[in-house]
N, C-alpha and C positions, 0 to 999 in steps of 0.2 A: 663688626665683634661681638657677639653679643658679652653684657661684662659678665666676669668669671662668681663664682658663688664661693662664698664662705662657709668651707668644710671643717668642721672643728672634729677631731677623731680624740677619744680619753681611751688612754692606754697604747701602750710599745708591745702589746706579746703579739702572738700567731696572729690572732683577728684583726689586730691595729695595723702590724706591719707589713701582711700581704691585702689588707685595703689600699693603704697608702699608694703601694707600689701598682696598685692596679687600677687606681683610679686617674683619670684624665688631667694632667694639670694644664691643658688649655681650655678644658671648661670649668677647673675647681682651685681655689688658692686655698690650699690643705695647709691646714695646722696641725701637729701635735702634741699634745700635751701628757708628760707620763712621769712620775718619779725616775724612772730609769732612759738614761740616752741611750740605752740598747735591747737588742730583743733574743733574749736565749734560744737558743737551739734543744730544749727540753727533752727529747729523744736523747741526745748525745750528754747528757751532763752525766750521765752514770760514768760513762765511758772516759770523760775528762776527769771525773774526780776519782778514778782509778788509771789515769797514767795514761792512756791509750792515746789521748787528744791534746795537742793544746788548748790551752782555755783562749786564745783568739781564735780556737776554729768553731768554737760554741757558740759566739754569739754575734750579733752582726748590729752594727751604729745606724740608729734612725738617721741621722744626718750622711750625705752622699754628696760628693762633690759635683756630680751630674744630676742631682733632684733639686726643683726648688721649693720640695716643701719644708715651711718651717715648724722647728721644735723650738717647744718649752718645757725646761726640766721642772714641772711643778706638779702639785695634786688640785682637783676640783673637789671646791667642799658644798657647792649647793648648784643649781640649774635651775632657771626662772623659764622655763619651758613659751609661757606666753610673752614675756619679753626678747627671747632669743638670747639670754647672757647666763653666763656660767662666772660665778666668784670663786678665784682661787687663791692659790698661795704657793711661795715657790718653795723647791726640795730640799735646803741647805741647812746645815746645821749653821744655828744665829740668826736665819731669816723666818723663821716659825711665825711671825708675829705679822711681816708685810703682806697686804694684799693686793691682789689686782685682778681685774674683770675683762673677759673675752664676749666678744660677740660672734652670732653666726648664723648661717642662713639655713646648714644643713647640721644636725650635731650627731656624731655616731660614738653610741657609747660600749666601750671593750675595755673594763677597768678590770677585768681578771677577777681572781680569786685571791685570799691570804690563805695562810694554814691555817686547819680546823684542828684544835689539841684536844676539844672536845671537854677544857677543863680540868686537865690533868696535871696534878703540881706536878714541878719540875718539867712539863718539857720543852720549854721556852727557855727556861736557863741553864739546862743539860745538854738536852738531844741537840742535831741537827736534822737541817733541814734541805727540800733540792729542787728547787725552784729557780735558780738563776745561776748565775757563773762563779757567786760571790759564794753561795752556798759549796759549792761546789768544790770550792778552793780552801773553804775550813776542811771540808770533809778530808780533803788530799791530806792536808797538815795533822789533821786528828792522828789519821791513820800512818803516818810517818811516827809520830810523836807519842803512840801507844805502841810498835818496835823497836824505839830509841826506849822510853820507860822499863821497857820488858830487857831490855839487852845490860842494863845498868849491873856493877858490880851488886853482889851480895839477894838479888832477886831471887827467892824461894821459886821453885817449879812452878805452886800454885800460883805464885803472884804474878807468874809468866803469863799461865791460863786465864788468869781472870782477867791481866790488860789487854789479851789476845781473843778477847770474846766479845764478836760486834755483833751486835742487834740491831737486824731492821724491822722496822714496825711497819706494817703493811703488805697483805700478798698480791697486791696486783702487779700489773708491766712493772713499773717503777721500781719497787720494792725488790719483783721478782731477779730484773737487770741488773742492781747493785747488786745483790748476790751474787750474779753469776759473775760481774765483773771483779768482786773482791775475790772470791771463788779462783780463780784467772790469775790474777797477780798474788796471791797468797803461794801457792802453786809451781806457780813459772819463777816469774822476775822475784820474787821475795825469800824463795826457797834459797833460790842462789846468794841473795845480800843479805840474808840473815838465817845462815844455816843453823847458826846452834838453837835457832828459834821451830826448825822445819817440823811440821806437825802437830806446832801448838795450839798454832790460830784455828777459831774455831768460828761459824757463823751461824744464826739462827733469825729465821724470820717468824715474826709474830702476827696473827691477824686475828680478830674478835670473830669473823666470818668462821664458819667448820670447814671452807677449802678457801685454795689460795685462785688466782689467775681464774675470779667470778665469771670474766667475760667470754671465756674459753668456756666449751662443751666439756663433756665428764671422761672422756678419754685422753685428749688434752690435755687435764688435770692429773688424770694418773700417769701419765707419761711425765708432765714436768715433776709429779714425785717420785718417782722413781729416779730420773735423772737427780733431782737435787740427793736423793736419798745414798746413790754411787758416790756423787762425792764427798760425803757428809757436813753436808748441809741438815739442819734441826728443820721441822716445821713444825709450829705451833700454831694448831688453829685452835679456835673457841678461846682463846689467849685476853682476858681482859687487864689489863694494866693501870695499876694503881696509883702508882705515880714513878717519876723518874727521877736518881741522883746521881751526883757527876759519876759516881761507879758502879751503878747497878741501874738495874728497872725494879719493881715492884708489881707483883702477878696477884690474882685472886685464887688463880690455880696454883702456884707453884712459889708463891712468898718471894725471897728476894734473891735476885740473880746478878752475881758480880757481871760486869760489861766495860770495858776499854774505852766501846763508842756505841752509841745510841744513835742512829735515823731514821728518824720520823717521815716516813714516805706513805703516810695516807690522809685524806680528809680534806675537804675546802670549808672552807666559809664566805661569805659576802664579805666584802668590804663597807665602811662606814658611810661611801656614798652612795650603795645601789641601797642600803638599808634607810636613808636618808628622802629617796627619792621622792614624788609623789607618783607615783607609778604604782599597778599591781605586780605584784610577783610569787613564785610560786610556793608551793608549800616543802615545809623540810627544809633541805637546802635554798633560801631564797636566792633566786635568780629572777632579772628581767622578764616580765612576760611580753612576748610580740606577738604578731600575728604570721603568716606564712609569708609574709613580703618583708619582713624585719623588722616592721613598724611597730615602734612601744604603746603597748594602751597604758592609758590613764587611770586613775582613782575609781573614774567613770564608766571604765569598761570601754568608752571612746580612746580612738587612733591619736595620739599627737601630733601634732604638726612638724614635718620634717625631721622627727626625731629615732633614732633607727638604733639597734641594740643585738652585739654580738659575741662571741667568745664564750669562755666560761662562766661569765657574770648573766646569760641569758640562757631564754630558752622557748620554742614555739609554743606556743597553746595546743595539748594534747599531743604533744607528741615524744616528751621527756630523752631529748638526744645526750649521749654523755659529753662531760668536760673533757675533749680531747684536742688536740693540735689539730685532727683530719677534720674535724665538725667545725673549728672555728675558722681553717683557713679555706674549705668548699663554702660556707658562709659569705666570708670576706670576697672570695673572688666571685661569688651569685649577685652581690652586693655593690660592687664595683661595676660590674658589665650591667646593670638593670640600671644603676647613677648614671654611668655615661652615654647609654641609649634611652630605653623606656623599661619599663617595668611591665610584662607581657607573662609573666606565667610564675606562681609562686615558686618556694623553696624545696627543695626535695632532695635529704640527705641520700647521696649514695654511698653503700657502707662498702668500704674497702679493708683488703688483707686483714687481719689483726695480729702483729706479729710480737713475740717475747724471746729474747735471750734468756737460754739455762745453763750457759759454761761451758767451755772447752768444745768452743765448734759444734755444740747441740743446742736445738729450738724448738719451737710452737710454731704453729702457723694456722691460725683460721681462716681458710679461704675463702674468697666466695664462691669458687666449687669445690674445693679439694682442699683438704688438711693436708700439711707438711708436717714432719717431725725429721731431726738428725741436721745432717749438714745441708740439709737441700734449706730446712727452714733455716739456718745461722746466715746460709748464702744471701736469703728473702730479706734476713734484719738487716744484713750489711748494706744492704743494695736499696730498701730502703731508709736507710741512715744516710746514705750517699745523697739521694735525691732530698732530702731536707735540707741539707745547704743548699743556698740564693746563690752564691757565685761562683763561676768557674775557679774561681782562684779559690775560695775554700774547696769545692771540689775533688782541686789535685792533692790540694792539701793533704787532706784527706784520704787519700789513694797512697800518699806517703806516707802518711803516719801506718796505715796498718803494712805498709813494705819495712819501716823502720822496727816495726816491733817485732816483725820475725826474724828479720837480720839481725838487731841488736837490742832488741828488749823494750822495755817501755821508757819512755822519758823519767818516770819516776825511781825506774833503778837500772841506769843504762851499761851494758859491756861493758 
């Protein structure tokens, strides 16, 4: 029996998680190093933040009883591609000064991206992000806090409306679905839970671009705008946010706008690791440049030995693929298959249908052949959410959550 090769996977997001679950554990000794011991199901985070799903349904641990994969909760600081070693540190408070080294035969870079604030003052301190379950938990608590503050005796109507104005920055699928879930929550469960505040909550999507849902065609964009207009969701395009404060945002076009909660759902930036590596990077959002076999290009434009990159932190030369879970999963499945057997063909991305939820069982789907809107699009969105989960236990519990929502309301506001 041939000796196992040591595979080091950097990152536990969609790319790293999909790769580790598909690699042969008889052929490879797999180690995953990541600051997070779980993989979030990012397309479900908006729903979880608004009480549709329990948080345990929207992430999965890296460690499994049935898997021999080794996990280390830490961060890679530097990589020596010639010696095939990584210098790392633990990701725990109080252990920041400790260092350790990992060696590998094959390294796979999938560290993901960080939130891009574009240097806007106050974003980090005052806005919420939507990258993981911890973020979703904060959003859920902040929503509840806004309603409870607005319910305090002595609050004027204007103070209540200010507290209950929710701003979403980013008009992509994440920002749009967050707005849709908030709209459902406010018009259904919270309308009964806080009847004295009914009709006072408002939602606004701000985006610097001239349109929301830019990945969809013009007809679907118009449909989404019409759908949100019927629900009272304000769409503010060409909006340049200058600062975010604890109780407001300030834009170049409209000045100060009071807000109880600001959710920042736009922009990616690369990690320090990616910035520091001696590899070729793409312009604008720096991403690790690879060939069509996902092999990493060094600074001299030569492929580095036994080094691969995928996920949001990487892109194929001349491909300009989006930073989505779909791309990450397809790349990971391709790389696992080829490492398990042999590289016989380059990676080719297959565009799947793109879905977005608009609220109240409405949605849009940019299909491979036909576009969908309305309830059929909502059903397609629900179906895709179902298949994002990895285990059958989670799939069953997702369906249970749908039924409970229909019968007794959301967990955030049960009947």
